[in-house]
C-alpha beads as a LAMMPS data file, in Angstrom:
LAMMPS data file: protein, C-alpha beads

301 atoms
299 bonds

1 atom types
1 bond types

-500.0 500.0 xlo xhi
-500.0 500.0 ylo yhi
-500.0 500.0 zlo zhi

Masses

1 110.0

Atoms # bond

1 1 1 266.719 -354.617 -175.389
2 1 1 270.193 -355.697 -172.977
3 1 1 273.547 -354.339 -172.600
4 1 1 276.252 -356.680 -173.520
5 1 1 274.106 -359.224 -174.343
6 1 1 244.277 -341.186 -194.270
7 1 1 244.062 -343.249 -190.900
8 1 1 239.762 -344.401 -191.055
9 1 1 238.055 -347.899 -191.886
10 1 1 240.231 -349.842 -193.569
11 1 1 239.937 -353.529 -195.615
12 1 1 241.541 -356.666 -193.272
13 1 1 241.871 -359.549 -195.622
14 1 1 240.405 -363.205 -194.937
15 1 1 242.479 -365.898 -194.021
16 1 1 241.597 -367.045 -197.152
17 1 1 241.943 -364.088 -199.297
18 1 1 245.271 -362.812 -198.539
19 1 1 246.004 -362.506 -194.659
20 1 1 248.875 -364.731 -193.463
21 1 1 250.175 -365.073 -190.362
22 1 1 254.003 -365.175 -191.435
23 1 1 253.537 -362.062 -194.306
24 1 1 257.095 -361.562 -196.300
25 1 1 259.244 -359.160 -193.999
26 1 1 257.857 -360.308 -190.504
27 1 1 258.800 -364.041 -191.733
28 1 1 262.252 -362.531 -193.055
29 1 1 263.390 -360.598 -189.828
30 1 1 262.122 -363.760 -187.755
31 1 1 264.479 -365.951 -189.993
32 1 1 267.489 -363.558 -190.169
33 1 1 267.010 -362.885 -186.495
34 1 1 267.087 -366.699 -185.841
35 1 1 269.799 -367.303 -188.387
36 1 1 272.239 -364.421 -186.274
37 1 1 271.704 -365.943 -183.100
38 1 1 272.449 -369.530 -184.207
39 1 1 275.622 -368.313 -186.405
40 1 1 276.815 -366.228 -183.338
41 1 1 275.929 -369.624 -180.665
42 1 1 277.487 -371.918 -182.969
43 1 1 280.601 -370.007 -184.939
44 1 1 281.476 -368.346 -181.621
45 1 1 283.294 -371.271 -179.665
46 1 1 285.733 -371.325 -182.393
47 1 1 288.748 -369.504 -181.825
48 1 1 292.618 -369.129 -183.471
49 1 1 295.101 -369.173 -180.459
50 1 1 293.516 -366.897 -177.888
51 1 1 291.185 -365.485 -180.382
52 1 1 287.694 -366.246 -180.389
53 1 1 285.529 -365.502 -182.931
54 1 1 282.295 -364.833 -180.505
55 1 1 284.666 -361.325 -179.028
56 1 1 284.839 -360.773 -182.663
57 1 1 281.204 -360.638 -183.262
58 1 1 280.165 -358.550 -180.534
59 1 1 283.211 -356.007 -180.570
60 1 1 282.299 -355.849 -184.636
61 1 1 278.670 -355.737 -184.576
62 1 1 277.462 -354.334 -181.343
63 1 1 276.292 -350.975 -180.747
64 1 1 279.643 -349.664 -178.985
65 1 1 279.266 -346.086 -177.052
66 1 1 281.013 -343.125 -179.015
67 1 1 284.929 -343.425 -178.802
68 1 1 284.751 -347.281 -177.478
69 1 1 284.831 -349.215 -180.894
70 1 1 281.573 -347.810 -182.269
71 1 1 281.283 -348.014 -186.519
72 1 1 278.129 -346.513 -188.142
73 1 1 276.974 -349.547 -189.616
74 1 1 276.130 -350.635 -185.984
75 1 1 273.244 -348.609 -185.842
76 1 1 271.620 -351.583 -188.207
77 1 1 273.374 -354.899 -186.694
78 1 1 272.800 -354.584 -183.350
79 1 1 269.027 -354.647 -184.035
80 1 1 269.774 -358.489 -185.125
81 1 1 271.991 -359.730 -182.281
82 1 1 270.927 -361.127 -179.007
83 1 1 272.086 -361.981 -175.591
84 1 1 270.309 -365.057 -175.057
85 1 1 267.505 -367.526 -176.018
86 1 1 265.024 -365.577 -173.429
87 1 1 265.998 -362.027 -175.324
88 1 1 265.008 -363.234 -178.872
89 1 1 262.231 -365.309 -178.027
90 1 1 260.267 -362.376 -176.622
91 1 1 261.725 -360.400 -179.130
92 1 1 260.701 -361.965 -181.876
93 1 1 257.618 -363.153 -180.275
94 1 1 256.017 -359.444 -179.913
95 1 1 257.482 -358.301 -183.561
96 1 1 255.015 -361.223 -184.473
97 1 1 252.402 -360.316 -182.333
98 1 1 251.677 -356.623 -183.173
99 1 1 253.569 -356.433 -186.543
100 1 1 251.866 -359.322 -188.806
101 1 1 249.061 -356.937 -189.055
102 1 1 251.210 -353.930 -189.098
103 1 1 252.418 -355.334 -192.351
104 1 1 249.335 -356.240 -194.013
105 1 1 248.107 -352.463 -193.531
106 1 1 251.267 -350.781 -194.097
107 1 1 252.536 -352.621 -197.142
108 1 1 255.874 -354.672 -196.704
109 1 1 258.727 -352.013 -198.430
110 1 1 256.559 -349.787 -195.915
111 1 1 256.956 -351.790 -193.016
112 1 1 260.566 -352.746 -193.616
113 1 1 262.058 -349.244 -194.042
114 1 1 259.207 -348.440 -190.801
115 1 1 261.083 -350.983 -188.527
116 1 1 264.731 -350.334 -189.472
117 1 1 264.229 -346.287 -188.921
118 1 1 262.709 -347.708 -185.276
119 1 1 265.609 -349.690 -184.694
120 1 1 267.961 -347.020 -186.233
121 1 1 266.184 -344.135 -184.029
122 1 1 266.797 -346.234 -180.514
123 1 1 270.144 -346.837 -181.203
124 1 1 270.577 -343.478 -181.539
125 1 1 268.879 -342.458 -178.658
126 1 1 270.976 -344.976 -176.846
127 1 1 274.111 -343.719 -178.000
128 1 1 273.294 -339.994 -177.629
129 1 1 271.376 -339.635 -174.827
130 1 1 271.438 -342.780 -172.696
131 1 1 274.813 -341.656 -171.459
132 1 1 273.827 -337.901 -169.978
133 1 1 271.613 -340.338 -167.361
134 1 1 273.522 -343.771 -167.218
135 1 1 276.572 -345.568 -167.860
136 1 1 276.156 -347.510 -171.641
137 1 1 277.857 -350.362 -172.656
138 1 1 277.838 -352.207 -175.738
139 1 1 274.015 -352.620 -176.692
140 1 1 272.471 -355.708 -178.420
141 1 1 268.475 -356.201 -179.532
142 1 1 265.520 -355.598 -181.529
143 1 1 263.643 -354.283 -178.717
144 1 1 264.196 -350.756 -180.141
145 1 1 262.524 -351.454 -183.398
146 1 1 259.945 -353.844 -181.628
147 1 1 259.208 -350.825 -179.207
148 1 1 257.765 -348.863 -182.534
149 1 1 256.068 -351.813 -183.828
150 1 1 254.079 -351.718 -180.390
151 1 1 253.691 -348.134 -180.569
152 1 1 252.449 -348.311 -184.222
153 1 1 250.307 -350.990 -183.314
154 1 1 248.686 -349.379 -180.642
155 1 1 247.645 -345.984 -182.407
156 1 1 246.194 -347.559 -185.799
157 1 1 244.775 -350.245 -183.152
158 1 1 243.731 -348.476 -180.336
159 1 1 240.737 -350.660 -178.874
160 1 1 242.035 -354.162 -180.105
161 1 1 241.892 -355.832 -176.794
162 1 1 245.616 -357.311 -175.661
163 1 1 244.992 -360.450 -173.703
164 1 1 248.193 -359.835 -170.474
165 1 1 249.029 -363.828 -169.402
166 1 1 246.494 -364.715 -172.090
167 1 1 243.419 -364.132 -169.307
168 1 1 243.910 -360.484 -168.880
169 1 1 242.121 -358.208 -171.667
170 1 1 243.642 -354.728 -171.723
171 1 1 242.737 -351.949 -174.891
172 1 1 245.792 -351.587 -177.031
173 1 1 245.788 -347.931 -176.718
174 1 1 246.397 -348.408 -172.778
175 1 1 248.745 -351.371 -173.202
176 1 1 251.041 -349.337 -175.024
177 1 1 250.822 -346.197 -172.390
178 1 1 251.369 -348.720 -169.459
179 1 1 254.586 -349.649 -171.299
180 1 1 256.400 -346.683 -172.385
181 1 1 254.942 -345.354 -168.633
182 1 1 257.488 -348.443 -167.118
183 1 1 260.142 -347.113 -169.714
184 1 1 259.948 -343.884 -168.619
185 1 1 260.696 -344.769 -165.036
186 1 1 263.073 -346.673 -165.319
187 1 1 265.768 -344.421 -166.654
188 1 1 268.507 -343.931 -164.894
189 1 1 268.269 -347.715 -162.981
190 1 1 271.243 -349.900 -163.412
191 1 1 269.560 -352.955 -164.567
192 1 1 271.302 -353.588 -167.404
193 1 1 268.528 -352.437 -169.742
194 1 1 268.342 -350.208 -172.534
195 1 1 265.280 -347.567 -171.875
196 1 1 266.495 -345.211 -174.017
197 1 1 267.006 -347.563 -176.942
198 1 1 263.099 -348.662 -176.053
199 1 1 262.263 -345.088 -175.941
200 1 1 263.895 -343.839 -178.944
201 1 1 262.665 -346.450 -180.945
202 1 1 258.768 -345.833 -179.937
203 1 1 259.421 -342.013 -180.535
204 1 1 260.688 -342.751 -183.739
205 1 1 257.408 -344.837 -184.958
206 1 1 255.263 -342.157 -183.887
207 1 1 257.554 -339.101 -185.463
208 1 1 256.763 -341.483 -188.811
209 1 1 252.969 -342.175 -188.226
210 1 1 252.745 -338.491 -187.635
211 1 1 254.706 -337.559 -190.856
212 1 1 252.799 -339.937 -192.883
213 1 1 249.234 -338.630 -192.134
214 1 1 248.355 -339.852 -188.941
215 1 1 245.778 -338.013 -187.281
216 1 1 244.434 -339.252 -183.906
217 1 1 241.126 -340.542 -183.833
218 1 1 241.625 -342.419 -186.436
219 1 1 243.426 -345.591 -187.349
220 1 1 244.388 -345.428 -191.350
221 1 1 246.452 -343.696 -193.624
222 1 1 245.766 -340.512 -195.221
223 1 1 247.390 -341.833 -198.574
224 1 1 246.182 -341.639 -201.619
225 1 1 244.841 -338.807 -202.920
226 1 1 245.263 -336.671 -199.956
227 1 1 249.197 -337.037 -199.863
228 1 1 250.886 -335.418 -197.307
229 1 1 254.571 -333.713 -197.838
230 1 1 256.319 -336.763 -196.466
231 1 1 254.763 -338.899 -199.003
232 1 1 255.209 -336.487 -201.741
233 1 1 259.006 -336.390 -201.502
234 1 1 259.527 -340.249 -200.233
235 1 1 256.626 -342.462 -201.923
236 1 1 256.751 -344.074 -198.346
237 1 1 252.557 -343.044 -198.100
238 1 1 251.734 -344.196 -200.657
239 1 1 249.243 -347.302 -200.552
240 1 1 248.361 -347.911 -204.301
241 1 1 250.459 -347.797 -207.179
242 1 1 247.974 -345.794 -210.115
243 1 1 250.040 -347.820 -213.196
244 1 1 247.778 -350.850 -211.966
245 1 1 244.538 -349.377 -211.214
246 1 1 243.825 -347.679 -214.476
247 1 1 241.852 -350.254 -215.580
248 1 1 239.598 -350.348 -212.608
249 1 1 236.678 -348.747 -212.853
250 1 1 234.853 -346.645 -209.632
251 1 1 233.408 -348.334 -206.945
252 1 1 229.986 -347.797 -206.443
253 1 1 229.467 -346.604 -202.691
254 1 1 226.114 -346.723 -200.959
255 1 1 225.140 -344.717 -197.473
256 1 1 223.836 -348.121 -195.385
257 1 1 221.155 -345.127 -193.801
258 1 1 219.751 -344.554 -196.889
259 1 1 219.462 -347.895 -197.613
260 1 1 217.212 -348.400 -193.931
261 1 1 215.632 -345.532 -195.171
262 1 1 214.611 -346.832 -198.575
263 1 1 213.854 -350.353 -197.042
264 1 1 211.827 -348.558 -194.381
265 1 1 209.879 -346.507 -196.902
266 1 1 209.424 -349.719 -199.361
267 1 1 207.720 -352.290 -196.169
268 1 1 205.371 -349.130 -195.124
269 1 1 204.176 -348.908 -199.257
270 1 1 204.032 -352.719 -198.676
271 1 1 201.915 -352.135 -195.637
272 1 1 199.247 -349.791 -197.610
273 1 1 199.058 -352.593 -200.068
274 1 1 197.758 -355.013 -197.951
275 1 1 195.910 -352.704 -196.179
276 1 1 193.906 -351.804 -199.094
277 1 1 193.275 -355.336 -200.011
278 1 1 192.084 -356.050 -196.560
279 1 1 189.502 -353.401 -197.010
280 1 1 188.319 -353.691 -200.480
281 1 1 189.744 -356.533 -201.928
282 1 1 192.970 -357.541 -204.118
283 1 1 190.945 -356.548 -207.454
284 1 1 190.929 -353.203 -206.059
285 1 1 194.715 -352.589 -206.303
286 1 1 196.512 -350.998 -209.348
287 1 1 198.503 -352.232 -211.883
288 1 1 201.334 -350.541 -210.366
289 1 1 200.349 -351.723 -206.586
290 1 1 199.705 -355.321 -208.087
291 1 1 203.758 -355.115 -209.776
292 1 1 204.940 -354.045 -206.507
293 1 1 203.468 -357.330 -204.248
294 1 1 204.079 -359.292 -206.944
295 1 1 208.278 -358.616 -206.551
296 1 1 208.195 -358.533 -202.625
297 1 1 206.604 -361.854 -202.737
298 1 1 209.253 -362.955 -204.728
299 1 1 212.256 -361.376 -202.416
300 1 1 209.984 -363.795 -199.790
301 1 1 210.187 -367.126 -201.431

Bonds

1 1 1 2
2 1 2 3
3 1 3 4
4 1 4 5
5 1 6 7
6 1 7 8
7 1 8 9
8 1 9 10
9 1 10 11
10 1 11 12
11 1 12 13
12 1 13 14
13 1 14 15
14 1 15 16
15 1 16 17
16 1 17 18
17 1 18 19
18 1 19 20
19 1 20 21
20 1 21 22
21 1 22 23
22 1 23 24
23 1 24 25
24 1 25 26
25 1 26 27
26 1 27 28
27 1 28 29
28 1 29 30
29 1 30 31
30 1 31 32
31 1 32 33
32 1 33 34
33 1 34 35
34 1 35 36
35 1 36 37
36 1 37 38
37 1 38 39
38 1 39 40
39 1 40 41
40 1 41 42
41 1 42 43
42 1 43 44
43 1 44 45
44 1 45 46
45 1 46 47
46 1 47 48
47 1 48 49
48 1 49 50
49 1 50 51
50 1 51 52
51 1 52 53
52 1 53 54
53 1 54 55
54 1 55 56
55 1 56 57
56 1 57 58
57 1 58 59
58 1 59 60
59 1 60 61
60 1 61 62
61 1 62 63
62 1 63 64
63 1 64 65
64 1 65 66
65 1 66 67
66 1 67 68
67 1 68 69
68 1 69 70
69 1 70 71
70 1 71 72
71 1 72 73
72 1 73 74
73 1 74 75
74 1 75 76
75 1 76 77
76 1 77 78
77 1 78 79
78 1 79 80
79 1 80 81
80 1 81 82
81 1 82 83
82 1 83 84
83 1 84 85
84 1 85 86
85 1 86 87
86 1 87 88
87 1 88 89
88 1 89 90
89 1 90 91
90 1 91 92
91 1 92 93
92 1 93 94
93 1 94 95
94 1 95 96
95 1 96 97
96 1 97 98
97 1 98 99
98 1 99 100
99 1 100 101
100 1 101 102
101 1 102 103
102 1 103 104
103 1 104 105
104 1 105 106
105 1 106 107
106 1 107 108
107 1 108 109
108 1 109 110
109 1 110 111
110 1 111 112
111 1 112 113
112 1 113 114
113 1 114 115
114 1 115 116
115 1 116 117
116 1 117 118
117 1 118 119
118 1 119 120
119 1 120 121
120 1 121 122
121 1 122 123
122 1 123 124
123 1 124 125
124 1 125 126
125 1 126 127
126 1 127 128
127 1 128 129
128 1 129 130
129 1 130 131
130 1 131 132
131 1 132 133
132 1 133 134
133 1 134 135
134 1 135 136
135 1 136 137
136 1 137 138
137 1 138 139
138 1 139 140
139 1 140 141
140 1 141 142
141 1 142 143
142 1 143 144
143 1 144 145
144 1 145 146
145 1 146 147
146 1 147 148
147 1 148 149
148 1 149 150
149 1 150 151
150 1 151 152
151 1 152 153
152 1 153 154
153 1 154 155
154 1 155 156
155 1 156 157
156 1 157 158
157 1 158 159
158 1 159 160
159 1 160 161
160 1 161 162
161 1 162 163
162 1 163 164
163 1 164 165
164 1 165 166
165 1 166 167
166 1 167 168
167 1 168 169
168 1 169 170
169 1 170 171
170 1 171 172
171 1 172 173
172 1 173 174
173 1 174 175
174 1 175 176
175 1 176 177
176 1 177 178
177 1 178 179
178 1 179 180
179 1 180 181
180 1 181 182
181 1 182 183
182 1 183 184
183 1 184 185
184 1 185 186
185 1 186 187
186 1 187 188
187 1 188 189
188 1 189 190
189 1 190 191
190 1 191 192
191 1 192 193
192 1 193 194
193 1 194 195
194 1 195 196
195 1 196 197
196 1 197 198
197 1 198 199
198 1 199 200
199 1 200 201
200 1 201 202
201 1 202 203
202 1 203 204
203 1 204 205
204 1 205 206
205 1 206 207
206 1 207 208
207 1 208 209
208 1 209 210
209 1 210 211
210 1 211 212
211 1 212 213
212 1 213 214
213 1 214 215
214 1 215 216
215 1 216 217
216 1 217 218
217 1 218 219
218 1 219 220
219 1 220 221
220 1 221 222
221 1 222 223
222 1 223 224
223 1 224 225
224 1 225 226
225 1 226 227
226 1 227 228
227 1 228 229
228 1 229 230
229 1 230 231
230 1 231 232
231 1 232 233
232 1 233 234
233 1 234 235
234 1 235 236
235 1 236 237
236 1 237 238
237 1 238 239
238 1 239 240
239 1 240 241
240 1 241 242
241 1 242 243
242 1 243 244
243 1 244 245
244 1 245 246
245 1 246 247
246 1 247 248
247 1 248 249
248 1 249 250
249 1 250 251
250 1 251 252
251 1 252 253
252 1 253 254
253 1 254 255
254 1 255 256
255 1 256 257
256 1 257 258
257 1 258 259
258 1 259 260
259 1 260 261
260 1 261 262
261 1 262 263
262 1 263 264
263 1 264 265
264 1 265 266
265 1 266 267
266 1 267 268
267 1 268 269
268 1 269 270
269 1 270 271
270 1 271 272
271 1 272 273
272 1 273 274
273 1 274 275
274 1 275 276
275 1 276 277
276 1 277 278
277 1 278 279
278 1 279 280
279 1 280 281
280 1 281 282
281 1 282 283
282 1 283 284
283 1 284 285
284 1 285 286
285 1 286 287
286 1 287 288
287 1 288 289
288 1 289 290
289 1 290 291
290 1 291 292
291 1 292 293
292 1 293 294
293 1 294 295
294 1 295 296
295 1 296 297
296 1 297 298
297 1 298 299
298 1 299 300
299 1 300 301
């Protein structure tokens, strides 16, 4: 961002079973941000007399302070504009890196709503809170929304390693805490970066996840049978539509601990039969014991 310029286990689709490196919303956001950046870069150089189109774009769609050209639509349009190539490159790279898996877990519609709300919240924080601490100019960039995505990634996948500079592994939860701390310590600095937009986007992302049923120490949506008030009134938290599941039968669930106990018990039974053979010979076995031994031999073959 720059001035002027029932959470638990989840099913992770395989690369051949639906997991996409560019899921639909991520792909759309990458393309739309790139298109806006290139469009302004190209059309901004045109002018009518002394009127440059670039000035019009920034005046109309960047997020301006209250009383200095602010329009309510700017709370959404500002997040699709960027100051320069480096600005858009790092924002889009972070969006793809951290948002790709979030979209698969949340679902595309929900992820889009989450992203836009984080961007809106970041803009609102920059509009209402930032002027109390520092001077504020026209703001552009997707960083507020991206910080919401970053925070969500850290909450949903806290132990996932992130490789800083592609070398140093650090768990996602510590990575997020480090970034948020840097933003807090940078408040009031005159570096031309909208730190309150970053923190505002992260805060909205946090509140969204908590309202949607996030539970600390877990990593999955408590939706479906356990709908919360947020889900019931908005529908955002549902992970499935029941009409698509009317013909699906209940899956059998096996406790892996029971499986190991049964396997151990079965092995002990085989050992007893083999001991009996060594003592008294095969002819001493009952028909039931012979059947068990026969079934076990088929599994070995």
